[in-house]
Every structure is written in structure tokens, then in C-alpha cells.
C-alpha positions as CSV (number, residue, x, y, z in Angstrom):
1,M,16.4,-7.5,-19.6
2,T,18.6,-5.5,-17.2
3,A,18.3,-5.7,-13.4
4,T,16.3,-2.3,-12.7
5,E,13.8,-3.2,-15.7
6,I,13.3,-7.2,-13.7
7,L,13.0,-5.3,-10.4
8,F,10.5,-3.1,-11.7
9,L,8.6,-5.7,-13.3
10,V,8.8,-7.4,-9.8
11,F,7.3,-4.2,-7.9
12,A,4.4,-4.0,-10.6
13,V,3.5,-7.6,-10.1
14,I,3.1,-7.1,-6.4
15,A,1.6,-3.8,-6.7
16,V,-1.5,-5.5,-9.3
17,G,-1.0,-8.3,-6.8
18,S,-1.6,-6.4,-3.4
19,A,-4.5,-4.5,-4.8
20,L,-6.6,-7.1,-6.0
21,L,-5.9,-8.6,-2.4
22,S,-6.5,-5.3,-1.2
23,M,-9.9,-5.2,-3.0
24,T,-11.1,-8.8,-2.0
25,S,-10.9,-9.0,1.6
26,K,-13.0,-9.7,3.8
27,Q,-11.5,-8.1,6.9
28,L,-11.3,-4.3,6.6
29,V,-8.3,-4.3,8.3
30,H,-6.3,-7.1,5.9
31,S,-7.7,-4.6,3.2
32,A,-5.8,-2.0,4.5
33,L,-2.6,-3.2,5.7
34,W,-2.9,-4.6,1.6
35,L,-3.6,-1.1,0.3
36,V,0.5,-0.4,2.1
37,V,1.7,-3.1,0.3
38,T,0.4,-1.4,-2.4
39,L,1.3,2.0,-2.1
40,G,4.8,0.8,-0.8
41,A,5.2,-0.9,-4.0
42,I,4.4,1.4,-6.2
43,A,6.7,4.2,-4.1
44,G,9.7,1.4,-5.2
45,C,8.4,2.0,-8.8
46,F,8.9,5.6,-9.0
47,V,12.4,5.0,-6.9
48,L,13.6,3.1,-9.8
49,M,12.5,6.0,-11.9
50,T,14.6,8.0,-10.4
51,A,11.7,10.3,-9.3
52,E,13.1,10.1,-5.7
53,F,10.8,13.0,-4.3
54,V,7.4,11.5,-5.6
55,A,8.3,8.5,-4.1
56,W,9.1,9.6,-0.8
57,V,5.8,11.9,-1.0
58,Q,4.0,8.8,-1.8
59,V,5.0,7.2,1.3
60,L,4.4,10.0,3.9
61,V,1.2,10.8,2.4
62,Y,-0.5,7.8,1.4
63,V,1.3,5.6,3.5
64,G,1.7,7.3,6.6
65,S,-1.3,9.6,6.7
66,I,-4.0,8.4,5.0
67,V,-3.5,4.4,5.5
68,V,-3.1,5.5,9.3
69,L,-6.3,7.5,9.4
70,V,-8.2,4.8,7.7
71,I,-6.7,2.1,10.0
72,F,-7.7,4.7,12.8
73,A,-11.3,5.5,11.8
74,L,-11.7,1.6,11.4
75,M,-11.2,0.7,15.0
76,M,-13.0,4.0,16.7
77,T,-16.2,3.0,14.5
78,R,-16.0,-1.0,15.2
79,Q,-18.9,-1.9,17.5
80,P,-17.3,-3.0,21.3
81,A,-17.9,-7.0,22.0
82,A,-20.6,-8.1,23.7
83,G,-18.5,-9.7,27.0
């Protein structure tokens, strides 16, 4: 196996593992952060397949916009703590 194939397998394992952790996490913020790791690993796979444009779109649109929007919505809809 070449170094590129090994690195691709590492990214794939990270993506699958973090996707499973994203689905099974009890806290919503942790789930969103595991989703960031998943999408970053998928972008790494795209870079290794020489699809740099798709990788940048993945990072900018999904990690930069969608996940930030999800985290912002989670933070805004949390009920205030009883003080």
C-alpha cells in the first residue's frame, strides 16, 4: 500500500468513528463538534482524491456554515439556568 492509501484509510476510520460518536453522544454540543470532525475527515479524503475544490466547498459550506448555525441555534434555544 502506498502512503496515500494508508492516509485515506486513516481519514476514513476517523470519519466513521466520529460519525458514530456524533450519533451516540448524549450532549448536543458534543454531537455537533463530532460532526465537525466527521466533515473535516471527509474533506481530507477529498483532498487525497485530488478534488481540492470539493474539499474546500465541504469545509466552507458545511463546517463553516451549517455546523456553526447548528451550534448557534443550540446555544440560543437553551433555557436559562435557574439562578
